N, C-alpha and C positions, 0 to 999 in steps of 0.2 A: 488561492491555494499556493502555499509555499512548499517546495519539495527538495529533498536531497541537499541538505547543507553540506558544505565541503568537508568539515571535520567528521561529524557523525551524521549519517543520513537520517533525516527526520521528515515526517509529513505532518503539516500543521494547518490549522484553519478549517475551512469547510471542504468536505470531499463529497460534493453533490453534483447532480446533473448539470447545474448551471456553472459550477466552478471548474469542472473538468472538460467541458466541451472544447474540442479542438486542441487540447494540450497534451494528449497522450504521447505522441511520438517525441515531442520536445523533452518531456520529463523522463521518458524511458531511456533516451540516449544518454542521460547523465549517469545512469546506472552502470554503464559498460566500463567504468574505470577500475573495477575491482572484481575479484573472483568470488569473494564472500562478503556479504553485507547483512548487517542487522539493522533494520530500519525502525526507528522509534516512532510510534504512532500516538504517543501521549498528548501531542498538541492538537489532535483533531477535535474540533468543537462541535461539528455536525457532520453526519454521514447518512446517505440514503442508499438505495439499492444500486444506483449508478456508481456510487463511490465504492461499494463492496465489489461490484463487477470490475472496477478499475484496479483494485488491489489484486484480484484474481488474475486479471490480464497482465499486470506487472509481474506476478509470480511466473506465469506462463512464458512471458517474454524472457525473463531471466533464465529459466530452464533451457530455452532454445539457444541462448548465448552461453550456456554452461556456467552460469553464475548462480551460486547458492545464496538465496536470501531467506531471511526470517523476519518476522514482525515482532516487536516487543512493545509492551505497555499499551495494548489496545484499549480504547475507551469502552466502557461497559455497553454503550449503545451499539458499537460494532459487534461485540461478542453476541449480544442478543439478536441482532439482525442476521448474523451469520447462522446462528442456531435456527432461527425461524425460517430462514431460506434453505436450510439443509446443507450448507456448504462449510460449516464450522470445521469439519475434518479436512477440508482442502486447504485451509489457510495455515501457512507455516508459522504458528505463533510460538515464540520461545519464552521460557521462564514461566 
């Protein structure tokens, strides 16, 4: 899983239980460099419920640090999973 490119924050690759295990704090700390972030999700090739939970946890972490984030260009798989899980209204998706 690649996250938070220096120029424009992006999340790409697989966002699954296996790919995020033990990486939450390391990746979240990279977010603290700005007060507003739009994170591009177009590079996600696979996501499961653990990945969805990770995105929600990232949003919660940002709120606690008074950082506004939004997600852009989510893959259709993520949108469907969020709706199925009943959390689509909780994800800050822009555009």
